[in-house]
C-alpha positions in Angstrom: -44.5 -1.5 41.1 -47.6 -2.8 41.8 -49.4 0.3 40.1 -47.3 -0.8 36.8 -48.4 -4.7 37.4 -51.8 -4.4 38.1 -52.0 -1.6 34.5 -50.0 -4.2 32.4 -52.7 -7.3 33.9 -55.8 -4.7 33.3 -54.1 -3.9 30.1 -53.5 -7.8 28.3 -56.5 -8.4 29.5 -58.3 -5.7 27.3 -56.6 -7.1 24.1 -56.8 -10.6 24.7 -60.9 -10.4 25.6 -61.3 -8.0 22.2 -62.9 -9.3 19.3 -61.8 -10.3 15.7 -64.5 -10.0 13.8 -63.8 -9.9 9.5 -67.1 -9.2 8.8 -70.1 -8.1 10.3 -73.4 -7.6 8.2 -76.6 -7.9 7.5 -78.9 -8.7 4.6 -81.3 -6.3 3.1 -83.9 -9.7 2.1 -84.0 -11.4 4.7 -82.3 -9.0 7.3 -80.6 -11.4 9.2 -76.6 -10.5 10.8 -74.3 -12.8 9.2 -70.8 -12.2 11.6 -67.4 -13.9 11.4 -63.9 -14.3 12.7 -61.1 -13.4 11.6 -59.1 -16.8 10.8 -56.7 -17.4 14.0 -53.5 -19.9 13.3 -54.7 -22.1 15.9 -52.5 -25.3 16.8 -49.7 -26.4 14.8 -50.4 -30.4 13.5 -48.7 -33.1 13.1 -45.7 -32.7 9.7 -45.9 -28.8 10.9 -48.8 -27.7 9.5 -50.5 -24.4 11.1 -54.5 -24.9 11.5 -56.3 -22.1 11.0 -59.4 -21.3 12.5 -62.6 -19.2 12.7 -66.4 -19.3 13.9 -68.7 -17.8 11.7 -73.0 -16.5 12.2 -76.0 -16.9 10.2 -78.5 -16.2 11.9 -79.1 -19.0 14.0 -76.3 -20.7 12.2 -73.2 -20.9 14.2 -69.9 -23.1 12.5 -66.9 -23.5 11.6 -64.7 -22.3 9.0 -61.1 -24.3 8.8 -57.8 -24.1 6.1 -56.5 -27.1 5.5 -53.5 -28.6 3.8 -52.5 -30.1 0.6 -51.4 -33.1 2.8 -55.0 -33.9 3.9 -56.6 -34.0 0.3 -59.5 -33.0 -0.8 -62.5 -31.5 1.9 -65.6 -33.8 1.0 -68.7 -34.7 3.0 -66.8 -37.7 4.2 -64.0 -34.5 5.6 -64.8 -33.9 9.3 -63.0 -32.2 12.8 -62.8 -33.4 16.3 -62.2 -31.6 19.5 -60.8 -33.4 22.5 -61.4 -30.9 26.0 -59.2 -30.9 28.5 -62.8 -32.2 30.8 -63.0 -34.8 28.3 -66.0 -34.2 25.8 -65.6 -34.8 22.1 -67.1 -33.0 19.6 -67.2 -34.0 15.9 -69.0 -32.2 13.1 -68.0 -33.4 9.7 -67.5 -31.4 6.7 -70.8 -29.5 4.9 -68.7 -27.4 2.2 -68.7 -28.3 -1.2 -65.9 -30.6 -2.4 -62.1 -28.1 -2.9 -59.3 -30.2 -3.4 -57.1 -27.1 -3.4 -53.5 -26.2 -2.5 -55.4 -24.6 1.1 -58.7 -26.6 1.1 -61.8 -24.9 3.0 -63.6 -27.0 5.8 -66.8 -25.6 6.9 -68.8 -27.8 10.0 -71.5 -26.8 11.5 -72.1 -26.5 15.0 -75.1 -27.8 17.4 -76.4 -26.3 20.2 -75.1 -28.9 22.6 -71.9 -28.2 21.2 -71.5 -24.8 21.5 -72.1 -25.1 25.3 -69.2 -27.8 25.2 -66.9 -25.3 24.0 -68.4 -22.3 25.8 -67.4 -23.8 29.0 -64.0 -25.9 28.7 -60.5 -25.3 27.2 -59.4 -26.8 24.4 -56.7 -30.3 24.4 -56.3 -31.3 20.8 -57.7 -31.2 17.7 -57.9 -33.8 15.2 -58.6 -33.0 11.3 -59.6 -36.0 8.5 -59.3 -34.7 5.0 -60.0 -37.3 1.6 -56.1 -38.1 2.3 -55.4 -37.9 5.4 -56.1 -37.6 9.5 -53.8 -35.5 10.9 -53.5 -34.6 15.6 -52.7 -31.2 16.7 -49.0 -30.9 18.6 -48.8 -28.0 19.7 -53.1 -26.1 20.6 -51.5 -22.6 20.4 -54.6 -20.7 22.1 -56.6 -23.5 24.0 -59.3 -20.7 25.1 -60.1 -20.0 21.3 -64.0 -21.3 21.8 -64.7 -19.9 25.3 -63.3 -16.1 24.3 -64.3 -16.0 20.8 -67.9 -17.2 20.8 -68.9 -14.9 23.3 -68.7 -12.3 19.7 -70.9 -14.6 18.2 -74.0 -13.6 21.3 -75.9 -11.1 19.4 
């Protein structure tokens, strides 16, 4: 029985630690590597909306991609994401993407080196995302270790 339990733990660890890469390519002209993870359902937000995030790297530039919800309104330069970590730190970043007023607006949030370091070292407590019409908070974070696990996938 101990062997079966041990084997199950090894298989579980391997399956959860695998990176879910959506794209990985090198630009023929610049030689810069770009890669991104598959969007994952990270949290259930107020109003029952599911927040999907992905992480992306373009050269040394790392950013979060988020799929919005029509009730948020448009994704604009005033749209933001705030991530409260279990250690009490709060990371906030504004959308640098273009204005998007579609049913599921896309938003993109830059992460600086300090923010990346904080995300690598603490689990998610809550997430807040804001559009032009509404701000929503998470009710349930599906994978509190999302950034701890997924940022490793973007390392060279």
